[in-house]
KOLPATOR-623386 format. One record per residue: x, y, z of N, C-alpha, C in turn. Coordinates in steps of 0.1 Angstrom, whole numbers, plus 5000, padded with zeros to 4 digits. Layout:
<rs>
XYZXYZXYZ
...
</rs>
This chain:
<rs>
329314468914328314558907327014498906
326914378901325714308899325014278912
325814238922325214208935324514328941
325014448938324414568943323214618934
323014548923322014588914322314708905
323614738904324014858896324414818882
324214908873324714898859325914978858
326614978847327915048846327715198848
326615258844326315398846326315438861
325615348868325515378883326815358889
327615258885329015248891329815368888
329715418875330515538872330115658880
328815678883328415788892329015768906
328915648911329415628925330915638926
331615588916333115588916333615738914
332815818907333215958905333416028918
332515998928332616058941334016038948
334615918945335915888951337115918942
336815958930337915988920338416128922
339716148921340316278923339816378912
339516318900339016398889337516438891
336816368900335416388902334516348891
335116278881334316218870334916078868
334015988863334515848860333715808848
334315818836333615788824333015638824
331815628820331215498819331915408808
332415478798333215408788334415338794
335015398804336215328810335715198817
334615208824334115088831333714978820
333115018809332814918799334114858793
335114928792336414878787337014778797
336914808810337414718821336614588821
335214598820334414488820334614398808
334914458796335214378784336614318784
337414358793338814308793339714378783
339314498778340114568769341114668775
340914688788341814778796341814738810
342814778817342914768832342914908838
342214918849342215058856343615098861
343815228860345015278866344815278881
345915288889345715268904344715368910
344615488906343615578912342215538908
342015498896340715448892340315318899
341215228901341015108908340515138922
341215228929340915268942339515328943
339115418933337815478933336715368931
337015278922336015168920335815078933
336915048939336914968951336115038962
336415168964335715248974334215248971
333915278959332415278955331715148958
332415038955331814908958332014858972
332814928980332914888994333814758996
334914748987335714638988337214678986
338114588987339514618985339914608971
340914688966341314688952341714548948
342414478956342914338951341814238950
340614278955339414188952338914208938
339114328933338714358919339714318909
341014328912342114308903343214238910
343614118906344714048912345914138912
346614148924347714238925347414378930
346114408929345614538934346314658930
346614748939347314868936348714858932
349314738934350714718931350914668917
349914638910350014578897350414678886
351314638878351814718867350614728857
350314838852349214858843349714928830
349314878819349614938806348314948798
348015068794346815088786347215168773
346715118762346915178749345515218744
345415338739344115388733344415448720
343715398709343915448696343415588695
344315678690343915818689343915858674
344115758665344015788651345415828645
345415838632346615868625347815778628
347615658631348715558634349315588648
348615658656349215678670348215628681
348815608692348115558704348515648716
347515658725347815718738348315608747
349415628754350015528763349915568777
349315488785349215518800349915398807
350815428816351615328823351615368838
351515258846351615278860352315168867
353115188877353715088886354714998879
355715058874356814978868358115018875
359114928874360414958880361115078873
362015148880362615258874363415228861
364115118861364815078849363915058837
362714998840361714978829361215118824
360915208833360515338829361515408821
362815398825363915458817364015398803
363815268802363915208789362715248780
361615268785360415308778360615458774
361115538783361315678780362415688768
363415608769364415608758363815568745
362915468744362315438732361415548727
360715608735359815718731360615838726
361715868733362615978729363215948715
363615828712364215788700363215798688
361915788691360815788681360615928676
360816028683360416168679361516228671
</rs>
């Protein structure tokens, strides 16, 4: 990003072109840069395409990396996003979530 002379807002504009959602919130980029979150596979691919590089140059493990993101939504709850885990791990997580409700 810096080599291209872009700020996070410019990267979000350019990544949005490659995103299936056609938007890429600058807040997401700021969280990635601060190390508070990791991009989901689709977002990682959009960032890599915008920057003209491979996903694994941006994040070790690239598209195959398991990603867990928690976002506080208030009232003692979080939004959980998960990508790229083994089936048994997904089943265990689903079991925990089902038991919670």
